[in-house]
ROVEXTOR-670285 format. One record per residue: residue number from 0; residue in three letters; chain; x, y, z of N, C-alpha, C in turn. Coordinates in nm, 2 decimals, padded with zeros to 4 digits. Last residue first. Example, Ala and Ser with C-alpha at 12.3 -4.5 7.8 and 13.67 -1.06 7.14 Angstrom:
// ROVEXTOR-670285
 seq type mol   n_xx   n_yy   n_zz  ca_xx  ca_yy  ca_zz   c_xx   c_yy   c_zz
   1  ser   A  01.28 -00.22  00.71  01.37 -00.11  00.71  01.29  00.00  00.79
   0  ala   A  01.32 -00.57  00.78  01.23 -00.45  00.78  01.32 -00.33  00.78
//
This chain:
// ROVEXTOR-670285
 seq type mol   n_xx   n_yy   n_zz  ca_xx  ca_yy  ca_zz   c_xx   c_yy   c_zz
 124  cys   A  09.33  08.50  14.56  09.17  08.51  14.53  09.11  08.47  14.60
 123  ser   A  09.59  08.78  14.70  09.52  08.61  14.68  09.36  08.62  14.66
 122  leu   A  09.67  09.01  14.73  09.78  08.89  14.61  09.68  08.76  14.60
 121  asn   A  09.59  09.30  14.70  09.52  09.17  14.64  09.65  09.05  14.60
 120  asp   A  09.90  09.56  14.60  09.73  09.46  14.71  09.67  09.35  14.62
 119  gly   A  10.18  09.50  14.52  10.06  09.55  14.51  09.94  09.41  14.66
 118  thr   A  10.49  09.43  14.54  10.36  09.33  14.47  10.20  09.37  14.55
 117  ser   A  10.71  09.63  14.41  10.63  09.61  14.48  10.53  09.48  14.47
 116  val   A  11.02  09.54  14.32  10.90  09.58  14.25  10.85  09.58  14.42
 115  gly   A  11.31  09.46  14.29  11.25  09.54  14.35  11.14  09.57  14.35
 114  phe   A  11.28  09.18  14.19  11.34  09.23  14.13  11.32  09.43  14.17
 113  gln   A  11.31  09.00  14.44  11.41  09.01  14.38  11.41  09.13  14.24
 112  ser   A  11.06  09.10  14.49  11.14  09.12  14.57  11.30  09.10  14.54
 111  cys   A  10.89  08.95  14.28  10.88  09.09  14.32  11.03  09.14  14.35
 110  tyr   A  10.98  08.67  14.32  11.00  08.77  14.21  11.04  08.89  14.27
 109  asp   A  10.85  08.60  14.62  11.00  08.62  14.59  11.02  08.71  14.45
 108  arg   A  10.62  08.72  14.55  10.65  08.77  14.63  10.82  08.71  14.63
 107  tyr   A  10.62  08.43  14.35  10.55  08.61  14.30  10.54  08.71  14.39
 106  tyr   A  10.64  08.27  14.54  10.66  08.30  14.48  10.65  08.42  14.36
 105  glu   A  10.38  08.31  14.74  10.56  08.26  14.78  10.61  08.35  14.65
 104  ile   A  10.17  08.21  14.58  10.19  08.38  14.62  10.28  08.40  14.67
 103  arg   A  10.23  07.93  14.55  10.25  08.06  14.39  10.26  08.24  14.42
 102  thr   A  10.20  07.87  14.78  10.31  07.86  14.71  10.34  07.96  14.59
 101  asn   A  09.89  07.93  14.78  10.01  07.97  14.92  10.14  07.93  14.83
 100  leu   A  09.81  07.77  14.63  09.78  07.91  14.62  09.88  07.93  14.69
  99  ala   A  09.89  07.50  14.69  09.90  07.54  14.55  09.91  07.70  14.59
  98  asp   A  09.65  07.50  14.87  09.88  07.46  14.92  09.94  07.54  14.81
  97  thr   A  09.47  07.52  14.86  09.53  07.65  14.92  09.67  07.61  14.91
  96  asn   A  09.26  07.44  14.65  09.40  07.39  14.67  09.47  07.47  14.72
  95  gly   A  08.95  07.52  14.71  09.04  07.43  14.64  09.19  07.38  14.65
  94  gly   A  08.91  07.80  14.90  08.99  07.65  14.91  09.02  07.49  14.83
  93  asp   A  08.94  07.98  14.64  08.80  07.94  14.77  08.85  07.79  14.77
  92  cys   A  09.15  07.86  14.37  09.12  07.96  14.45  08.95  07.91  14.60
  91  glu   A  09.26  07.66  14.26  09.33  07.74  14.39  09.25  07.81  14.46
  90  gly   A  09.06  07.71  13.95  09.10  07.58  14.09  09.15  07.59  14.20
  89  gly   A  09.16  07.93  13.81  09.06  07.95  13.98  09.05  07.80  14.03
  88  asn   A  09.42  07.98  13.70  09.44  07.88  13.84  09.26  07.88  13.90
  87  ile   A  09.34  08.21  13.56  09.42  08.14  13.52  09.40  08.00  13.60
  86  ala   A  09.18  08.38  13.73  09.14  08.36  13.58  09.23  08.35  13.52
  85  arg   A  09.32  08.40  13.98  09.15  08.31  14.01  09.11  08.37  13.82
  84  ile   A  09.53  08.55  13.94  09.52  08.37  13.94  09.39  08.29  13.97
  83  thr   A  09.41  08.74  13.91  09.51  08.69  13.78  09.55  08.52  13.83
  82  ala   A  09.33  08.81  14.17  09.24  08.85  13.98  09.33  08.74  13.92
  81  gly   A  09.55  08.84  14.30  09.46  08.76  14.33  09.39  08.74  14.24
  80  phe   A  09.73  09.08  14.24  09.79  08.91  14.19  09.63  08.82  14.24
  79  gly   A  09.54  09.31  14.10  09.59  09.22  14.19  09.67  09.14  14.17
  78  gln   A  09.34  09.49  13.92  09.28  09.40  14.02  09.37  09.33  14.10
  77  gly   A  09.44  09.50  13.68  09.50  09.63  13.76  09.43  09.57  13.89
  76  ile   A  09.43  09.24  13.50  09.53  09.25  13.54  09.59  09.38  13.61
  75  val   A  09.17  09.18  13.39  09.16  09.23  13.56  09.27  09.22  13.60
  74  ser   A  09.15  09.20  13.09  09.07  09.28  13.18  09.08  09.29  13.37
  73  his   A  09.34  08.96  13.08  09.41  09.11  13.09  09.27  09.23  13.13
  72  val   A  09.21  08.71  13.12  09.34  08.75  13.23  09.37  08.94  13.17
  71  asn   A  09.07  08.58  12.95  09.04  08.58  13.04  09.08  08.66  13.15
  70  asn   A  09.14  08.70  12.64  09.04  08.69  12.69  08.99  08.67  12.84
  69  met   A  09.39  08.73  12.65  09.30  08.87  12.62  09.16  08.81  12.66
  68  trp   A  09.53  08.46  12.75  09.50  08.63  12.82  09.46  08.72  12.80
  67  phe   A  09.41  08.35  12.55  09.32  08.30  12.64  09.37  08.45  12.77
  66  trp   A  09.57  08.46  12.26  09.36  08.47  12.34  09.32  08.43  12.47
  65  phe   A  09.77  08.45  12.33  09.76  08.52  12.40  09.61  08.56  12.37
  64  ala   A  09.77  08.11  12.35  09.87  08.19  12.52  09.78  08.34  12.52
  63  thr   A  09.69  08.10  12.05  09.61  08.00  12.23  09.65  08.19  12.32
  62  lys   A  10.02  08.16  12.01  09.84  08.22  11.98  09.72  08.17  12.05
  61  phe   A  10.15  08.00  12.07  10.16  08.10  12.08  10.00  08.22  12.12
  60  ser   A  10.02  07.76  11.90  10.05  07.77  12.09  10.07  07.89  12.11
  59  val   A  10.04  07.81  11.72  09.90  07.81  11.76  09.93  07.84  11.88
  58  val   A  10.36  07.83  11.67  10.26  07.96  11.64  10.12  07.90  11.66
  57  ala   A  10.43  07.61  11.73  10.41  07.73  11.86  10.33  07.84  11.76
  56  asp   A  10.27  07.25  11.75  10.26  07.41  11.62  10.30  07.49  11.70
  55  asn   A  10.23  07.07  11.95  10.31  07.04  11.77  10.35  07.17  11.67
  54  ala   A  10.08  07.15  12.09  10.22  07.11  12.12  10.32  07.08  11.99
  53  met   A  09.82  07.23  11.98  09.90  07.35  12.06  10.00  07.28  12.12
  52  thr   A  09.77  06.98  11.87  09.80  07.06  11.74  09.88  07.21  11.90
  51  glu   A  09.65  06.81  12.04  09.75  06.82  12.02  09.84  06.94  11.93
  50  pro   A  09.32  06.88  11.96  09.38  06.98  12.08  09.56  06.96  12.10
  49  asn   A  09.18  06.82  11.75  09.34  06.84  11.73  09.41  06.87  11.85
  48  asn   A  08.91  06.84  11.85  08.92  06.73  11.73  09.12  06.76  11.78
  47  leu   A  08.90  07.09  11.94  08.85  07.00  12.03  08.83  06.83  11.96
  46  gly   A  09.05  07.31  11.81  09.08  07.29  11.93  09.03  07.15  11.98
  45  asp   A  09.09  07.34  11.45  08.98  07.29  11.55  09.09  07.19  11.70
  44  phe   A  09.21  07.66  11.41  09.27  07.52  11.42  09.12  07.50  11.53
  43  gly   A  09.21  07.99  11.45  09.17  07.88  11.34  09.22  07.76  11.31
  42  ile   A  09.09  08.09  11.62  09.26  08.13  11.56  09.25  08.04  11.47
  41  ser   A  08.87  08.10  11.72  08.91  08.21  11.72  09.01  08.21  11.62
  40  gln   A  08.80  07.80  11.72  08.75  07.88  11.66  08.80  08.02  11.66
  39  gly   A  09.03  07.76  11.96  09.04  07.69  11.83  08.96  07.77  11.70
  38  ala   A  08.88  07.86  12.15  09.03  07.89  12.12  09.06  07.88  11.98
  37  pro   A  08.63  07.72  12.20  08.68  07.86  12.10  08.81  07.85  12.10
  36  gly   A  08.80  07.45  12.27  08.71  07.49  12.15  08.68  07.65  12.10
  35  tyr   A  08.97  07.47  12.48  09.03  07.47  12.32  08.93  07.46  12.19
  34  asn   A  08.80  07.56  12.67  08.88  07.65  12.62  08.93  07.60  12.49
  33  tyr   A  08.66  07.35  12.68  08.52  07.47  12.67  08.66  07.56  12.63
  32  asn   A  08.79  07.16  12.78  08.75  07.10  12.61  08.64  07.30  12.62
  31  trp   A  09.15  07.23  12.91  09.01  07.22  12.94  08.91  07.21  12.80
  30  ser   A  09.40  07.45  12.92  09.29  07.30  12.99  09.17  07.34  12.95
  29  leu   A  09.70  07.60  12.88  09.58  07.60  12.84  09.49  07.49  12.84
  28  gln   A  09.96  07.65  12.95  09.90  07.58  12.99  09.77  07.53  12.92
  27  leu   A  10.11  07.90  12.84  09.98  07.92  12.93  09.94  07.83  12.98
  26  pro   A  10.23  07.81  12.63  10.24  07.90  12.73  10.22  07.92  12.86
  25  gly   A  10.12  07.43  12.58  10.15  07.64  12.58  10.17  07.67  12.66
  24  arg   A  09.83  07.31  12.76  09.96  07.28  12.68  09.98  07.46  12.63
  23  gly   A  09.65  07.08  13.01  09.77  07.23  12.98  09.88  07.18  12.87
  22  tyr   A  09.45  06.85  12.83  09.49  06.92  12.91  09.60  07.00  12.91
  21  tyr   A  09.20  06.74  12.72  09.27  06.86  12.67  09.28  06.94  12.82
  20  gly   A  09.27  06.49  12.50  09.30  06.51  12.59  09.29  06.67  12.59
  19  lys   A  09.01  06.22  12.27  09.12  06.33  12.30  09.15  06.38  12.47
  18  gly   A  08.88  06.02  12.36  09.04  05.98  12.26  09.10  06.12  12.29
  17  pro   A  08.62  06.21  12.19  08.62  06.02  12.27  08.81  06.02  12.21
  16  val   A  08.54  06.56  12.27  08.57  06.38  12.16  08.62  06.29  12.22
  15  cys   A  08.32  06.74  12.40  08.43  06.64  12.40  08.48  06.55  12.36
  14  pro   A  08.18  07.02  12.26  08.17  06.88  12.34  08.28  06.84  12.34
  13  tyr   A  08.09  07.27  12.34  08.24  07.26  12.33  08.23  07.12  12.38
  12  gln   A  07.83  07.26  12.40  07.83  07.36  12.26  07.99  07.36  12.25
  11  thr   A  07.79  07.12  12.60  07.71  07.05  12.47  07.75  07.15  12.34
  10  thr   A  07.94  06.98  12.77  07.91  07.12  12.74  07.84  07.04  12.59
   9  arg   A  08.16  06.85  13.05  08.06  06.80  12.99  08.02  06.96  12.95
   8  lys   A  08.50  06.93  13.09  08.41  06.90  13.13  08.26  06.87  13.01
   7  ala   A  08.84  06.72  13.13  08.74  06.77  13.00  08.57  06.79  13.13
   6  ile   A  09.13  06.63  13.11  09.06  06.75  13.20  08.97  06.74  13.09
   5  thr   A  09.32  06.33  13.11  09.22  06.38  13.06  09.15  06.49  13.16
   4  arg   A  09.66  06.35  13.25  09.53  06.29  13.25  09.42  06.40  13.19
   3  pro   A  09.89  06.24  13.04  09.90  06.37  13.11  09.68  06.30  13.11
   2  pro   A  10.03  05.89  13.12  10.01  06.01  13.04  09.94  06.17  13.11
   1  val   A  10.38  05.92  13.26  10.23  05.88  13.34  10.15  05.96  13.21
   0  met   A  10.70  05.70  13.15  10.56  05.83  13.17  10.44  05.84  13.17
//
C-alpha cells in the first residue's frame, strides 16, 4: 500500500511537525496543518503533534467534521453547490482540477435526480 502523501503548508501559527502527515482523515477528510491545528485547539486534541487521532478516535473524527463544517461551509450553504465545493475542495476551482470538479458536479446532478430534487443554481465554483 502506498502511504498517503503529506499535505502541509508553511505557517508560523500552525507549523508542521516533522514526520507527521496532515492528509484527509475523517468524515469530511480534513487536510492541511492549518486545519488540523485550529480544529485540535477548538475541540481539545493535539492536531499538529497527533493528527492520527482523527483516524483512531471516532468521536474526535466527527467533532472535527462538525468543526470544519461550521467554520468553513455552513455560512455558504445557501450560495449553491459551487460555493460548498470551494469551501471544501477549493483546489478544484479556478482551473485547479477541472476533471475532478466536473465529475463532482455530475455526481451531484445524478444524486439530485435520483432524489427528485432541484440542483439549484451556482453548481460550479
